[in-house]
C-alpha positions, 0 to 999 in steps of 0.5 A: 684334524681327523686322522684315519689311523690312531696316533700309535699307528703313525708312531709305529710307522715312524719307529719302523723308519728310524729302525732302518736309518743309521745311527746319529741320522736325520730324515727330511720328508717335505710336503707337496707344493701347491700347484697353480691351475690357472692364474690365481686358482689352484688344483686341489691340494694332495699331500705327499704320500710319504708324509701322509704315511708317517703322520697324516698331516694334509697341509702344504708348506710343511715338513717332517723331520725325524732324528735318530741319535747314536743310541738308537732313540728317535724323535719326530718334529714338524715344520708347518704354517703358523695360525693366521686368522686373516689367512684362515678366513680366506683360505681355510683352517690351519693346524699350527705348530702349537696344536700339531704336537698333540694332534699328531703325536710328535715331539715338537713343532715349529713355524714354517718360517723357522725352517732354515734355522731348525733344519740347520740345528737338526742336521748339525753333526749328523752322520747322514741325512735321508732325503728324496733328492730331486723329488721336490726342487724347492726342498732340494734348495732348502736342504742344500743351502742348509748343508752349505751353511753347515760346511761353511762355518767350521769355527762355529763347530758346525759339521754337515752330514757327509752322506745323503741317503735316498729315503724312498727305498726305505719307505717303499719297502715299509708301505709295501706291506699294508697293516690290517688297519690299511687294508680296511680302508683299501677294502672300503675304497674298493667297495665304493669304486665297485658300486660306482662301476655297477652304477655306470653300467646301469645308467649307460645308454647309447647317445650319452657322452663319456663324460656323463658316465664319468660324472656318475662315477664321481658323484658316487665316490663323493656321495660315499665319503671318497671326496676325490678319484684316485686318478683321472678316470678313463671312460673310453667308448668304441676305438677310444678304449684302445688308447691305454690312458685315454682321459678326454672322455668327451665323445658320444657313446655309440649303439653296438660298441663297448665302453671301457671304464678305468676308475677308482676312488681315493679314501684317506689317501688310499687308491682303488683301481678298477677297470670294467668293459661293457656293451653300451646297449647292454648286450655283447655282440658275438665278437665282443663276447669272444674277446671279452671272455678271453681277457676274463680267462686270462685274468683268472689264470693270472690270479691263480698265481697271486699267493705267498711265494708267487710273483707278478711275473708268473701272473703275467706269463699265465695271462700271456699264455691264455691270451696267445692261445686264445688269439690263435683260436680266433685266427687273430694270430697264426702259428704255434703258441710257444713260438708266438709267446717267445716272439712276443707276437701278442704285443700289438694287442696286449702291450702292458704289464699285468699289474702293479702295487696299490696303496697310497699311490695308484701305482704304488711304491715298491721295487719289483726286482730288488737286487735284480731278483723277482720279489716274492709275494707276501701277506699284506701286499696289494696289487692289481691284475689287469689283462687286456686286448686292444685291436686297433681300427687298422689292425691286420685282422678280420673286420669283426675284431677291429676297434675293440678294446677290453681291459678287466682289472681288480685289486687283490691283497695277498693273504696267508692262504692265497689272495682276497679280491677286494673289488669282487663286487664290481660285476664282470661275467658276461651274463651278470653284466647283461643281467644288471644292465637289463634290469636297469632298463624300462 
């Protein structure tokens, strides 16, 4: 099997987790279960992000176990499916326990069929176990049955860990700061995704269907090494752009309307997340242009806050101020900006946050307010900045604004000097969009 990072890179990640664990403890990190799509067909399998992060293993029916002794030393073990010539003919290759040790840089590996026995051995006498309780019900049962077995046999000298710690906060903090190797993968995912958005602009024509633009995106992702999208693509033409998570992508694209595309590729598990909004016929109307340039100005203001020591909240406040003042100037809101901001008068038109962490999950892990305090941005953090305006078809505004939905979203990595926009290649200026679309037309 091919791993995106070196074995030493994964060893360092596991060592970092072990360092955060108490002495004489163990961590259990299970694989995602396979999901049935319809009767005897399954959805494409996607591994749990924490397991991917720690060892890169991509098969179901598996679990990583990390144990730390009283002296601070740690070892890593894998439970996985056995080699099975018949099953591999029908369903694909398996790594198997014997090959897993060297292929993944582990200290040991055992058959998935031995999971109860092996987990009991590793947990016996430990001071604590780290586990994401409630995340996977099947593995919950495995763990609780093992703990019950250990508690029920004191005459054998068995002793269950008296404490269960949630493993998620530890891994979230580790995953929040990306290594240079991770950033290189994310930069490539962003580049592929940016090219796909530009391609969608170039091929877009009135009379097409939303799903045809989605197909262009997916074709470009897969054709450039990103086998899957990072999430269900949003292609919303006209009023559909006012539905934040619109994924039906089934309607016609009408001349004179905008289309909003929120889509990103997944590469080696890492997500890109880009939104662009553009005119279906290649030319913004005056009203569309005014709203679009307002959202773009809000994004630019928010990006100025993305630097070490800054906060996502400060970025959001900067965007809200620009949007509110702009809505007043356009006559969509009435009153003084300060009072409108305090009263959240912008909320009917901008109802979501300014952005989120990005990484192995599109809405990546990481507490935004650890200990109730705003988390300061640090180099290596990756996040989105995505202001928008969504004017419902029945909004109490002038007719020219109704039914317009606009969002502009980019991926930023915090650097020592400020930030870098990973998705800058996806065109977003009005003139640049119109020029790209005009050049693609006969």
